[in-house]
C-alpha positions as CSV (number, residue, x, y, z in Angstrom):
1,M,-46.6,-72.7,148.1
2,M,-50.1,-72.6,149.5
3,K,-48.9,-74.7,152.5
4,W,-46.5,-72.0,153.5
5,V,-49.2,-69.3,153.2
6,I,-51.4,-71.4,155.5
7,W,-48.6,-72.0,157.9
8,I,-47.7,-68.3,158.1
9,G,-51.3,-67.3,158.6
10,A,-51.7,-70.0,161.3
11,F,-48.5,-68.7,162.9
12,G,-49.8,-65.1,162.9
13,L,-53.1,-66.1,164.4
14,A,-51.4,-68.1,167.1
15,V,-49.2,-65.2,168.1
16,V,-52.1,-62.8,168.2
17,A,-54.3,-65.2,170.1
18,T,-51.5,-65.9,172.6
19,A,-50.6,-62.3,173.2
20,V,-54.3,-61.2,173.6
21,L,-55.2,-64.1,175.9
22,G,-52.0,-63.6,177.9
23,A,-52.8,-59.9,178.4
24,I,-56.4,-60.6,179.4
25,A,-55.2,-63.3,181.8
26,H,-52.7,-60.8,183.3
27,S,-55.3,-58.1,183.8
28,Q,-57.8,-60.5,185.4
29,I,-55.1,-61.9,187.8
30,V,-54.2,-58.4,188.9
31,A,-57.9,-57.6,189.3
32,G,-58.3,-60.7,191.4
33,E,-55.4,-59.7,193.6
34,L,-57.1,-56.3,194.2
35,V,-60.3,-58.1,195.2
36,A,-58.3,-60.3,197.6
37,L,-57.0,-57.1,199.2
38,G,-60.6,-56.0,199.8
39,H,-61.0,-53.6,196.8
40,P,-64.0,-54.6,194.7
41,V,-63.5,-54.5,190.9
42,P,-66.7,-54.2,189.0
43,L,-67.2,-56.3,185.8
44,G,-67.1,-53.1,183.7
45,D,-63.7,-52.2,185.0
46,R,-62.4,-55.8,184.5
47,L,-63.5,-55.7,180.9
48,A,-62.0,-52.2,180.3
49,W,-58.7,-53.4,181.9
50,A,-58.7,-56.5,179.7
51,G,-59.1,-54.4,176.6
52,H,-56.6,-51.8,177.7
53,D,-54.0,-54.5,178.5
54,A,-54.6,-56.4,175.3
55,L,-54.0,-53.3,173.2
56,G,-51.2,-51.8,175.4
57,M,-49.2,-55.0,175.9
58,F,-49.5,-56.2,172.3
59,S,-46.6,-54.2,170.8
60,T,-44.1,-55.7,173.3
61,F,-45.6,-59.0,174.1
62,A,-46.5,-60.3,170.6
63,P,-42.8,-60.0,169.4
64,I,-41.7,-62.0,172.4
65,I,-44.3,-64.6,171.7
66,A,-43.4,-64.7,168.0
67,L,-39.7,-65.3,168.8
68,A,-40.6,-68.1,171.2
69,F,-43.0,-69.7,168.7
70,V,-40.3,-69.4,165.9
71,I,-38.2,-71.7,168.0
72,A,-40.9,-74.0,169.5
73,L,-43.2,-74.7,166.6
74,P,-40.5,-76.0,164.2
75,V,-39.1,-78.1,166.9
76,A,-42.6,-79.5,167.5
77,A,-43.0,-80.1,163.8
78,L,-39.8,-82.2,163.7
79,I,-41.1,-84.4,166.6
80,I,-44.6,-84.5,165.1
81,G,-43.1,-85.7,161.8
82,R,-42.3,-88.9,163.6
83,L,-45.4,-89.0,165.7
84,P,-48.2,-87.5,163.6
85,H,-50.9,-88.8,165.8
86,L,-49.7,-86.4,168.5
87,R,-50.0,-83.3,166.2
88,T,-52.6,-81.3,168.1
89,F,-51.1,-82.2,171.5
90,G,-47.6,-81.5,170.3
91,Y,-48.3,-78.0,169.0
92,T,-50.4,-77.2,172.1
93,L,-47.6,-78.3,174.4
94,A,-45.1,-76.4,172.3
95,G,-47.1,-73.2,172.7
96,A,-47.3,-73.6,176.4
97,V,-43.6,-74.4,176.8
98,A,-42.6,-71.5,174.5
99,V,-44.4,-68.9,176.6
100,V,-43.0,-70.3,179.9
101,A,-39.5,-70.5,178.4
102,A,-39.7,-66.9,177.2
103,I,-40.7,-65.7,180.6
104,V,-38.0,-67.7,182.3
105,V,-35.3,-66.6,179.8
106,M,-36.3,-63.0,180.3
107,K,-36.0,-63.3,184.0
108,Q,-32.6,-65.1,183.9
109,L,-31.0,-62.9,181.2
110,L,-32.6,-59.5,181.9
111,D,-33.6,-60.0,185.6
112,V,-37.1,-58.8,184.5
113,T,-40.4,-60.5,184.7
114,G,-42.0,-59.2,181.6
115,I,-45.5,-59.9,182.9
116,A,-46.0,-59.0,186.5
117,S,-48.7,-61.6,187.1
118,A,-46.3,-64.3,185.9
119,R,-44.4,-63.9,189.2
120,S,-47.0,-66.2,190.8
121,A,-47.7,-69.8,190.0
122,L,-51.2,-68.9,189.0
123,G,-50.0,-66.1,186.7
124,L,-47.4,-68.3,185.1
125,A,-49.9,-71.1,184.6
126,A,-52.3,-68.6,183.0
127,Q,-49.6,-67.5,180.5
128,A,-48.8,-71.2,179.8
129,L,-52.5,-71.7,179.0
130,A,-52.5,-68.7,176.7
131,G,-49.5,-70.3,174.9
132,A,-51.3,-73.6,174.8
133,A,-54.3,-72.0,173.2
134,G,-52.1,-70.4,170.6
135,G,-50.4,-73.7,169.9
136,W,-53.7,-75.4,169.6
137,L,-54.9,-72.7,167.2
138,F,-51.8,-73.2,165.1
139,A,-52.4,-76.9,165.0
140,R,-56.0,-76.5,163.8
141,V,-55.4,-73.7,161.3
142,S,-52.2,-75.1,159.8
143,R,-54.0,-78.3,159.0
144,L,-56.4,-76.6,156.7
145,R,-56.0,-77.3,153.0
146,S,-56.6,-75.0,150.1
147,T,-59.7,-75.9,148.1
């Protein structure tokens, strides 16, 4: 029973971390594009945008991440069951793939890029890294044992 509680908590943390990091990455890529156009963006504005995007995007982005993780993490668990030495790598990779897959599926099915910055290779890579961080966090936290 305690194992499931730990897994659910790890899942929730992974989703929150991925959504927040993805939103922050999005805001910083957009700010970087403005700088490239010759419009300076002070650090205070970058931080404010990051907070605004993390809060504003959460209600739509987190459910998408959760759905992607509901598919990817159990698949990773099945593979990791046969290759336990690849546990951390497997969940990290699953997180990255889940986010990229969610973005690609939304584009193909809905003709929408849910995160504007993910239209570029850098933006898509940043979202993949956010997913990887969430997968890594899941691997670390889900390994905890109750004492």
